[in-house]
LUMTOR-863471 format. One record per residue (C-alpha): x, y, z; residue in one letter; residue number from 1. Coordinates in steps of 0.5 Angstrom, whole numbers. Example, Ala and Ser with C-alpha at 12.3 -4.5 7.8 and 13.67 -1.06 7.14 Angstrom:
2
25;-9;16;A;1
27;-2;14;S;2
END
This chain:
614
103;383;66;X;1
104;390;66;X;2
100;395;70;X;3
96;397;64;X;4
94;390;62;X;5
92;388;69;X;6
88;394;70;X;7
84;393;63;X;8
83;386;66;X;9
81;388;72;X;10
75;393;69;X;11
73;387;64;X;12
71;383;70;X;13
69;388;75;X;14
66;394;72;X;15
59;392;72;X;16
60;391;79;X;17
63;398;80;X;18
58;401;77;X;19
52;398;80;X;20
55;399;87;X;21
56;407;85;X;22
64;406;86;X;23
67;413;83;X;24
71;412;77;X;25
77;416;80;X;26
78;410;85;X;27
78;404;81;X;28
86;404;79;X;29
88;405;86;X;30
83;399;88;X;31
86;395;83;X;32
93;396;85;X;33
90;394;93;X;34
86;388;91;X;35
92;385;87;X;36
97;387;92;X;37
93;385;98;X;38
94;392;101;X;39
90;393;107;X;40
92;400;109;X;41
86;403;113;X;42
90;403;119;X;43
94;409;116;X;44
88;413;115;X;45
83;411;121;X;46
83;409;128;X;47
78;405;132;X;48
76;407;139;X;49
72;404;144;X;50
67;409;147;X;51
67;409;155;X;52
61;410;158;X;53
59;411;165;X;54
54;405;167;X;55
49;410;168;X;56
50;414;162;X;57
50;409;157;X;58
43;409;153;X;59
40;403;149;X;60
43;406;142;X;61
49;409;144;X;62
55;405;140;X;63
60;401;143;X;64
66;403;138;X;65
67;409;134;X;66
72;410;128;X;67
76;417;127;X;68
80;420;122;X;69
87;420;123;X;70
89;425;117;X;71
85;430;113;X;72
81;426;107;X;73
79;429;101;X;74
74;425;97;X;75
77;427;90;X;76
84;424;92;X;77
84;417;88;X;78
88;414;94;X;79
83;414;99;X;80
79;407;98;X;81
80;402;103;X;82
79;394;103;X;83
75;392;109;X;84
76;385;111;X;85
70;380;113;X;86
70;377;120;X;87
64;372;119;X;88
60;370;113;X;89
54;366;114;X;90
47;364;112;X;91
42;367;116;X;92
40;360;119;X;93
47;358;121;X;94
48;363;126;X;95
48;359;132;X;96
51;353;128;X;97
57;357;126;X;98
58;360;133;X;99
59;353;136;X;100
63;350;131;X;101
68;355;128;X;102
74;356;132;X;103
75;363;136;X;104
69;366;132;X;105
65;366;139;X;106
70;370;143;X;107
71;375;137;X;108
64;376;137;X;109
63;377;144;X;110
69;382;144;X;111
66;386;138;X;112
59;386;141;X;113
62;387;149;X;114
58;381;151;X;115
59;376;157;X;116
56;370;160;X;117
57;365;165;X;118
56;359;160;X;119
58;358;152;X;120
51;357;151;X;121
49;364;154;X;122
54;367;150;X;123
52;364;144;X;124
44;366;145;X;125
47;373;146;X;126
51;374;140;X;127
45;371;136;X;128
41;376;138;X;129
45;382;137;X;130
49;380;131;X;131
43;384;127;X;132
46;390;129;X;133
53;389;126;X;134
51;384;120;X;135
50;386;113;X;136
48;383;106;X;137
49;381;99;X;138
47;376;94;X;139
50;373;88;X;140
46;375;81;X;141
46;371;75;X;142
43;365;71;X;143
49;362;71;X;144
49;361;79;X;145
44;356;82;X;146
38;358;86;X;147
41;356;92;X;148
48;360;91;X;149
44;366;90;X;150
41;366;97;X;151
43;372;100;X;152
49;372;104;X;153
50;376;111;X;154
57;378;114;X;155
60;382;120;X;156
66;387;118;X;157
72;386;122;X;158
73;391;128;X;159
74;397;124;X;160
69;396;119;X;161
64;394;125;X;162
66;400;129;X;163
63;405;123;X;164
57;408;126;X;165
50;410;122;X;166
49;417;120;X;167
43;420;116;X;168
48;425;113;X;169
54;420;112;X;170
61;422;110;X;171
63;415;107;X;172
60;409;104;X;173
61;402;105;X;174
59;397;99;X;175
61;389;99;X;176
65;387;93;X;177
67;380;90;X;178
74;380;87;X;179
73;375;82;X;180
80;372;81;X;181
80;369;88;X;182
73;369;89;X;183
74;373;95;X;184
69;378;98;X;185
71;385;101;X;186
68;391;103;X;187
70;398;100;X;188
71;404;104;X;189
71;411;101;X;190
69;418;102;X;191
63;422;100;X;192
65;428;103;X;193
71;431;105;X;194
74;429;112;X;195
78;433;117;X;196
83;429;122;X;197
79;427;128;X;198
72;427;125;X;199
68;421;126;X;200
67;416;120;X;201
60;415;119;X;202
56;411;114;X;203
48;410;112;X;204
46;403;114;X;205
40;404;110;X;206
41;407;103;X;207
37;408;98;X;208
30;412;96;X;209
24;410;100;X;210
17;413;98;X;211
15;412;105;X;212
20;415;110;X;213
17;411;116;X;214
19;404;112;X;215
26;407;113;X;216
25;409;120;X;217
23;402;121;X;218
29;399;118;X;219
33;403;123;X;220
30;400;129;X;221
37;396;131;X;222
40;403;132;X;223
35;409;133;X;224
29;410;137;X;225
23;409;133;X;226
16;413;135;X;227
11;409;131;X;228
10;402;136;X;229
3;404;137;X;230
1;406;130;X;231
-5;402;127;X;232
-3;396;123;X;233
-9;395;119;X;234
-7;394;112;X;235
-11;397;105;X;236
-11;393;99;X;237
-6;397;94;X;238
-8;400;87;X;239
-7;397;80;X;240
0;399;79;X;241
3;395;85;X;242
0;388;81;X;243
4;390;75;X;244
11;392;78;X;245
16;388;77;X;246
12;383;73;X;247
13;381;65;X;248
7;385;61;X;249
2;380;60;X;250
-4;381;54;X;251
-11;379;55;X;252
-14;374;50;X;253
-19;377;45;X;254
-25;374;47;X;255
-29;375;41;X;256
-24;370;37;X;257
-25;365;42;X;258
-33;364;40;X;259
-36;358;37;X;260
-29;354;37;X;261
-30;347;36;X;262
-26;342;40;X;263
-22;336;36;X;264
-25;329;38;X;265
-18;326;40;X;266
-13;332;43;X;267
-6;332;41;X;268
-2;334;47;X;269
5;338;47;X;270
8;338;54;X;271
15;340;57;X;272
13;336;63;X;273
16;329;63;X;274
11;326;67;X;275
5;328;63;X;276
9;325;57;X;277
10;318;61;X;278
4;318;65;X;279
-2;321;60;X;280
-4;315;56;X;281
-12;316;56;X;282
-14;314;49;X;283
-17;321;48;X;284
-11;324;48;X;285
-4;323;44;X;286
3;326;46;X;287
6;330;40;X;288
13;333;40;X;289
11;339;35;X;290
7;345;38;X;291
4;347;32;X;292
1;340;31;X;293
-2;340;39;X;294
-9;342;41;X;295
-6;343;48;X;296
0;346;50;X;297
3;345;57;X;298
9;349;58;X;299
14;349;64;X;300
16;356;63;X;301
11;362;64;X;302
7;364;58;X;303
5;371;57;X;304
2;373;50;X;305
-5;370;51;X;306
-8;375;46;X;307
-3;373;40;X;308
-5;365;42;X;309
-13;367;42;X;310
-12;370;35;X;311
-7;366;31;X;312
-9;359;35;X;313
-16;360;38;X;314
-17;352;38;X;315
-11;351;42;X;316
-11;350;50;X;317
-6;353;54;X;318
-4;351;62;X;319
-4;358;64;X;320
-9;363;66;X;321
-7;371;65;X;322
-5;374;71;X;323
-5;367;75;X;324
1;370;79;X;325
-4;374;84;X;326
-4;367;87;X;327
2;364;86;X;328
7;370;88;X;329
6;370;96;X;330
5;378;97;X;331
0;378;92;X;332
-3;372;95;X;333
-4;375;102;X;334
-8;381;98;X;335
-12;377;94;X;336
-14;372;100;X;337
-16;378;105;X;338
-21;380;100;X;339
-25;374;102;X;340
-26;377;109;X;341
-30;383;105;X;342
-27;387;110;X;343
-20;390;113;X;344
-15;384;115;X;345
-17;385;122;X;346
-23;384;126;X;347
-26;390;130;X;348
-27;385;136;X;349
-20;383;136;X;350
-14;387;133;X;351
-10;381;133;X;352
-15;376;129;X;353
-14;375;122;X;354
-19;375;117;X;355
-21;371;114;X;356
-19;366;119;X;357
-15;361;114;X;358
-10;366;112;X;359
-4;367;117;X;360
-3;374;119;X;361
2;377;113;X;362
6;383;112;X;363
9;385;106;X;364
16;387;109;X;365
18;391;103;X;366
12;396;104;X;367
9;394;110;X;368
15;394;115;X;369
12;399;120;X;370
5;395;120;X;371
9;389;122;X;372
13;393;127;X;373
7;396;130;X;374
3;389;130;X;375
10;385;133;X;376
10;391;139;X;377
3;391;141;X;378
3;383;141;X;379
9;383;145;X;380
6;388;150;X;381
-1;384;150;X;382
4;378;152;X;383
2;374;146;X;384
7;369;142;X;385
11;373;137;X;386
15;368;132;X;387
14;370;125;X;388
16;366;119;X;389
19;370;113;X;390
19;368;106;X;391
21;371;99;X;392
16;373;94;X;393
17;367;89;X;394
22;362;92;X;395
20;355;94;X;396
23;349;98;X;397
24;353;104;X;398
30;357;101;X;399
31;364;104;X;400
26;362;109;X;401
27;364;116;X;402
23;363;123;X;403
25;369;128;X;404
22;372;134;X;405
28;378;134;X;406
25;385;132;X;407
32;387;130;X;408
33;381;125;X;409
26;383;122;X;410
28;390;121;X;411
34;388;117;X;412
31;382;112;X;413
28;387;107;X;414
35;389;105;X;415
36;382;103;X;416
30;382;98;X;417
23;382;97;X;418
20;378;103;X;419
13;377;107;X;420
13;376;114;X;421
7;371;116;X;422
5;369;123;X;423
8;363;125;X;424
3;357;127;X;425
5;357;135;X;426
0;352;136;X;427
-1;347;130;X;428
-4;340;130;X;429
1;335;130;X;430
2;328;128;X;431
4;322;132;X;432
10;319;129;X;433
12;313;133;X;434
19;313;133;X;435
20;321;134;X;436
14;324;137;X;437
9;329;135;X;438
11;333;129;X;439
9;338;124;X;440
6;336;118;X;441
3;340;112;X;442
-2;337;107;X;443
-2;339;99;X;444
-8;339;95;X;445
-8;339;87;X;446
-13;345;85;X;447
-15;345;78;X;448
-18;352;75;X;449
-22;350;69;X;450
-25;357;68;X;451
-26;364;70;X;452
-33;367;69;X;453
-36;363;71;X;454
-31;361;76;X;455
-30;353;76;X;456
-25;350;81;X;457
-24;342;82;X;458
-20;339;88;X;459
-16;332;86;X;460
-19;328;92;X;461
-12;324;94;X;462
-8;329;98;X;463
-1;329;99;X;464
3;329;106;X;465
10;332;108;X;466
12;331;115;X;467
18;334;120;X;468
23;329;122;X;469
23;332;129;X;470
18;333;135;X;471
16;340;135;X;472
17;346;140;X;473
18;353;139;X;474
26;353;140;X;475
32;351;136;X;476
29;355;130;X;477
35;354;126;X;478
33;346;126;X;479
30;345;119;X;480
28;338;121;X;481
24;341;127;X;482
20;346;123;X;483
20;345;116;X;484
16;339;112;X;485
20;339;105;X;486
25;334;106;X;487
25;332;98;X;488
31;336;97;X;489
35;335;103;X;490
40;329;102;X;491
41;328;109;X;492
34;328;111;X;493
29;322;112;X;494
23;323;107;X;495
17;320;111;X;496
12;317;106;X;497
5;316;107;X;498
-1;315;103;X;499
-7;319;104;X;500
-12;313;105;X;501
-7;311;111;X;502
-7;318;114;X;503
-14;318;115;X;504
-14;311;118;X;505
-9;314;123;X;506
-12;321;124;X;507
-18;317;126;X;508
-14;314;132;X;509
-11;320;134;X;510
-16;325;133;X;511
-23;321;135;X;512
-26;328;136;X;513
-25;331;130;X;514
-28;327;124;X;515
-23;328;118;X;516
-29;329;113;X;517
-31;335;117;X;518
-24;338;117;X;519
-23;337;109;X;520
-30;340;108;X;521
-27;347;112;X;522
-21;346;107;X;523
-25;346;101;X;524
-29;352;103;X;525
-23;356;104;X;526
-21;354;97;X;527
-27;356;94;X;528
-27;363;98;X;529
-20;364;95;X;530
-22;363;88;X;531
-28;367;89;X;532
-24;373;91;X;533
-18;371;86;X;534
-23;372;80;X;535
-27;378;83;X;536
-23;383;80;X;537
-21;384;73;X;538
-14;383;71;X;539
-9;385;73;X;540
-12;385;80;X;541
-15;378;79;X;542
-14;372;74;X;543
-17;374;68;X;544
-22;370;63;X;545
-19;366;58;X;546
-23;360;55;X;547
-17;357;52;X;548
-14;357;59;X;549
-14;351;64;X;550
-9;351;70;X;551
-6;346;76;X;552
-4;349;82;X;553
-1;346;89;X;554
-4;349;95;X;555
0;347;102;X;556
-4;347;108;X;557
-3;347;115;X;558
-8;345;121;X;559
-8;350;127;X;560
-12;349;134;X;561
-17;355;134;X;562
-22;358;139;X;563
-29;359;137;X;564
-32;362;143;X;565
-31;356;148;X;566
-30;351;143;X;567
-23;348;141;X;568
-23;347;133;X;569
-19;345;127;X;570
-17;351;123;X;571
-14;350;116;X;572
-9;355;114;X;573
-7;357;107;X;574
1;357;107;X;575
2;358;99;X;576
0;356;92;X;577
5;353;88;X;578
5;354;80;X;579
8;348;76;X;580
9;344;82;X;581
13;337;82;X;582
8;332;81;X;583
12;326;81;X;584
10;323;87;X;585
3;324;85;X;586
4;320;79;X;587
8;314;82;X;588
2;314;88;X;589
-3;314;83;X;590
-1;312;76;X;591
-8;315;73;X;592
-7;322;76;X;593
-6;326;69;X;594
-11;321;66;X;595
-16;324;71;X;596
-14;331;71;X;597
-14;332;63;X;598
-21;328;63;X;599
-24;334;68;X;600
-20;340;65;X;601
-21;338;57;X;602
-26;333;56;X;603
-31;335;61;X;604
-32;329;64;X;605
-32;327;71;X;606
-27;323;75;X;607
-28;320;82;X;608
-22;323;84;X;609
-24;330;83;X;610
-29;334;86;X;611
-32;340;84;X;612
-32;346;89;X;613
-34;352;85;X;614
END
């Protein structure tokens, strides 16, 4: 293959990546040659030097290494683009596992970070806490990849790359780059300013534009002094613009077109969800495979054109409400939930007590990192627990979700995509499993939204339980089976099943002083407050009125020990609301599940399994 053909093929595979990463075009030919010929020639232009401090002179943020130019470098010279190798690639929840199992990795990282220790475990602990000063991240995009494949990857550059220090006015850039033919990721190093021999090579660890400069300062905490640890961390609800940014435009129904609509005696159901087709056998419903003939449309994808539906098909029902994502997307859920308190998130009497009590303290890491940092530091100074669980806005099954008490890691996570940080429940109510001990568990309720204006909400009384597989303690934060409860999607994990009736019996023996009916009453009160808050503001800040709409959500709840004065109480904590939840288990446990659900939502009939709470 000649050089022109090679270069054309290179561009066909890599041009979008190069453009998106901002690699100047004049570097592309040299990059192509270096990649195909495996030319690693950074040693001809740079030298890694170790900085020797007198012990008394070394400051917290002083670097251990520096990289110097050993020749003049013109940013216009097309040859000055270099391949930097990755010393370590990992997922954020496998750090200690990698350090234990990958030969030579721990020693290499200890040298890079200048870490010593008396035991291997001591060194692993130090490296795992310090790695976030060195780690960078990328994610693979594209619908052809699975959700698991698109979870962000973290990496530590080789010694030369890791020696390049931060500057707010850098002279070089480093960007990750996937070489498609070999599916290998390198980092590209290239100049953005002219450099003279002997100059220090620098980069910007936090690239991009930030409307709030303090957000950027907080992201630089691993490397720079920060002045805002004592700031007020009270949160304010964002404006209407925030609720629509990044979301597909939705239309609202034409309410006039939906007046005096007559309902059919027997409702035809078109469902994209197989379990409805398999289990809905109530005589007042008929499954059809034609959308046009259907009275009820039950989609598994998001529907947005409520105006068109109301005007063209006013007699049809749809299984979604306009702007229901204010509940099902985690950053918006926290905003909506805080409305239930009728005040700012934190009580006047106790700056760390969240309002409402059923919402774990939650910060948006994309927009509220300074608030999170201030809360973290003030909790630390007060001697309070500081474990946080960080979750993507819109992923389930524990994907890309991490538990940490490491401030550096918290400050790095915003670079890996939009996330919330939520106070981890350090004192959860546990369930005694005879073969294991006291484990974490969560309770899933199916919640039905029948109407908005007036707001009508029902709870399916048969709840669903999920259990951890190892006894709970605030350690081993990478151990999924100790800290998480969703085992359905883990082939190697045991799934512990229990019907809610059996759970109530066991609960009565384990917690004789805490009647389950009273606990459940507080859970239902929480749901009523949540949906009142979610429908208290017009769209896009709240769920909109839509007479054609009916919806089913799954709410995941944990229980936590709390103090009310001198009394110890059980406080429900809302973890998340799920859109289009997996209802296979519901159907298998309770074959009339969809018969009951559809009777309540579409026939205006009561069902013993469903309770109206609002």
